[in-house]
C-alpha positions as CSV (number, residue, x, y, z in Angstrom):
1,X,0.0,0.0,0.0
2,X,1.2,3.4,-0.9
3,X,1.5,6.2,1.7
4,X,-1.3,8.7,1.4
5,X,1.0,11.5,0.1
6,X,2.3,9.2,-2.7
7,X,-1.3,8.1,-3.6
8,X,-2.0,11.8,-4.1
9,X,0.9,12.2,-6.4
10,X,-0.1,9.0,-8.2
11,X,-3.5,10.4,-8.9
12,X,-1.8,13.3,-10.7
13,X,1.0,11.5,-12.6
14,X,0.1,7.8,-12.5
15,X,1.1,5.0,-10.3
16,X,4.2,4.0,-12.3
17,X,5.8,7.4,-12.4
18,X,4.9,8.0,-8.8
19,X,6.7,4.9,-7.7
20,X,9.7,5.8,-9.9
21,X,9.7,9.3,-8.3
22,X,9.7,7.7,-4.9
23,X,12.6,5.3,-5.8
24,X,14.7,8.0,-7.2
25,X,13.9,10.9,-4.9
26,X,12.1,9.4,-1.9
27,X,12.9,11.0,1.5
28,X,13.9,14.3,-0.1
29,X,12.3,17.6,-0.6
30,X,12.6,18.7,-4.3
31,X,11.8,22.0,-5.9
32,X,9.3,21.6,-8.7
33,X,9.6,24.2,-11.4
34,X,6.5,25.9,-12.8
35,X,7.7,25.0,-16.3
36,X,9.3,21.6,-16.6
37,X,12.1,21.0,-19.0
38,X,13.0,17.7,-20.7
39,X,16.5,17.8,-19.1
40,X,15.3,18.4,-15.5
41,X,16.3,15.6,-13.2
42,X,12.6,14.8,-12.4
43,X,11.7,14.8,-16.1
44,X,14.6,12.4,-16.8
45,X,13.4,10.1,-14.0
46,X,9.7,9.9,-14.6
47,X,9.3,11.1,-18.2
48,X,8.6,14.5,-19.5
49,X,4.8,14.0,-19.7
50,X,4.5,13.0,-16.1
51,X,6.9,15.6,-15.0
52,X,4.9,18.3,-16.8
53,X,1.7,17.1,-15.0
54,X,3.6,17.3,-11.7
55,X,4.7,20.8,-12.5
56,X,1.1,21.9,-13.3
57,X,0.1,20.5,-9.9
58,X,3.0,21.5,-7.6
59,X,5.1,23.8,-9.8
60,X,6.8,26.7,-8.1
61,X,7.1,25.0,-4.7
62,X,8.9,22.3,-2.8
63,X,7.5,18.8,-2.7
64,X,8.3,16.3,0.0
65,X,8.6,13.0,-1.8
66,X,7.7,10.0,0.3
67,X,9.9,6.9,0.5
68,X,7.2,4.2,0.2
69,X,9.4,1.7,2.0
70,X,7.0,-1.2,1.6
71,X,7.0,-0.8,-2.2
72,X,10.8,-0.6,-2.3
73,X,11.1,-3.7,0.0
74,X,8.8,-5.7,-2.1
75,X,10.7,-4.8,-5.3
76,X,14.1,-5.4,-3.6
77,X,12.9,-8.8,-2.2
78,X,11.8,-10.0,-5.6
79,X,15.1,-8.9,-7.1
80,X,17.0,-10.7,-4.4
81,X,15.0,-13.9,-5.0
82,X,15.6,-13.7,-8.7
83,X,19.3,-13.1,-8.2
84,X,19.6,-16.1,-5.9
85,X,17.8,-18.3,-8.5
86,X,20.4,-17.2,-11.1
87,X,23.3,-18.2,-8.9
88,X,24.3,-15.1,-7.0
89,X,25.6,-15.8,-3.5
90,X,23.9,-14.6,-0.3
91,X,27.1,-12.9,0.7
92,X,27.2,-10.9,-2.6
93,X,23.5,-9.9,-2.3
94,X,24.0,-8.9,1.3
95,X,26.7,-6.5,0.3
96,X,24.8,-5.3,-2.7
97,X,21.7,-4.4,-0.7
98,X,23.4,-3.4,2.6
99,X,21.8,-6.3,4.5
100,X,23.1,-9.3,6.5
101,X,23.4,-12.7,5.0
102,X,20.9,-13.8,7.6
103,X,18.3,-11.3,6.3
104,X,19.0,-12.4,2.7
105,X,18.3,-16.0,3.8
106,X,15.0,-14.9,5.5
107,X,13.9,-13.0,2.4
108,X,14.7,-16.0,0.2
109,X,12.7,-18.4,2.5
110,X,9.8,-16.0,2.8
111,X,9.6,-15.5,-1.0
112,X,10.0,-19.2,-1.6
113,X,7.2,-20.1,0.8
114,X,4.9,-17.6,-0.9
115,X,5.6,-19.0,-4.3
116,X,5.4,-22.7,-3.6
117,X,2.2,-24.6,-4.0
118,X,3.2,-28.0,-2.6
119,X,0.9,-31.0,-2.6
120,X,1.3,-33.2,0.4
121,X,2.6,-36.7,0.2
122,X,-0.9,-38.2,0.8
123,X,-2.9,-35.5,-1.0
124,X,-4.9,-36.4,-4.1
125,X,-5.6,-34.3,-7.1
126,X,-8.7,-36.3,-8.0
127,X,-11.1,-35.5,-5.1
């Protein structure tokens, strides 16, 4: 679930650009120009069209951009699981994501358990 402030931004620029904005600038206060240019850092991040909409809505002021930690953790955890499946070591991923190897193992186990639909030894498909 998105924080309320990010939901408000998403209503203006769309969910995808709002999440990208949070990934790239979350936790910071950014000045939003009244007239957006294609080479502005926000325009480069979320695209000129979304950045222009953001400028129409919040241009000329500073905007606190929320971090949306839950969204980032979910994305990070999926990335970690995918990297483990392709052979990256837990130690490498711990350093890459600034986590402990124990946390990497927990994420892998949690993700694995969510993705597995196991049939018990005595379960039957034909009931």
